[in-house]
N, C-alpha and C positions, 0 to 999 in steps of 0.2 A: 474432488479437490474444494478445498476452503475458499470462502470469499478472500479471509485474508490473504491466503497463498497466491490467489491470481492476483490481487493490489499489488502483493510485495514483488512478482515476478514482474508485471505492468511497469511497477516505477523503478525497478532495477534497470528495465530496458531504456525506459526516457531519461533516466541519468545518467548512462552510457553514452545515448546519442546527444545529449545536452553538454557533456564533457568533451564531444569531437567537433560539436559545432561553434561553441562561444566560449572558447578556452580564453582568450583576452577581452570580453566583453563584461565590466561591470554589472551593466544594468541586468542582461542575461542572466547571469550568475547569481543574482539577488532573487531574480524571479524563480530560477531553479530551485535556490534554498528555500524560500517560501513555499513553492509547491512540495518540496520534499517534507518540509516542516509538518502541514497539513496532511500529505498523505500518511505520514507516520501517527500523527493524531488519530485517522481515520482508521488505521490499521489496528491500535490499540484498543479502539472501541468496539470493532466488530471483530475481533479475534474469535468471538464464541460461534459465530453463526457459521452454517455448512450451507454449502451447494450440492443439491443432489439428493442422497438420502435422508430421511426425516431422524431425528435423535429417538432413542427408545426413551421409555417412561421413565426409566431410571435416571437417565441422564436428564432431563428435564426435571425430574425432582431435586437433581443437585443443584441447578441454578436456583 
């Protein structure tokens, strides 16, 4: 599992929980939108990192 996939699944879970708990609260909605923006930026920056097996020499040379 990649770090990106792990973060994406966790983010999707938190978004779903947030929709259920703060459907009408503008303060909480703004906080969720900011968190989502930050997590999306983190996902884009960490997309190349892997959890688990190490990359091969060829994969490292491509980077």
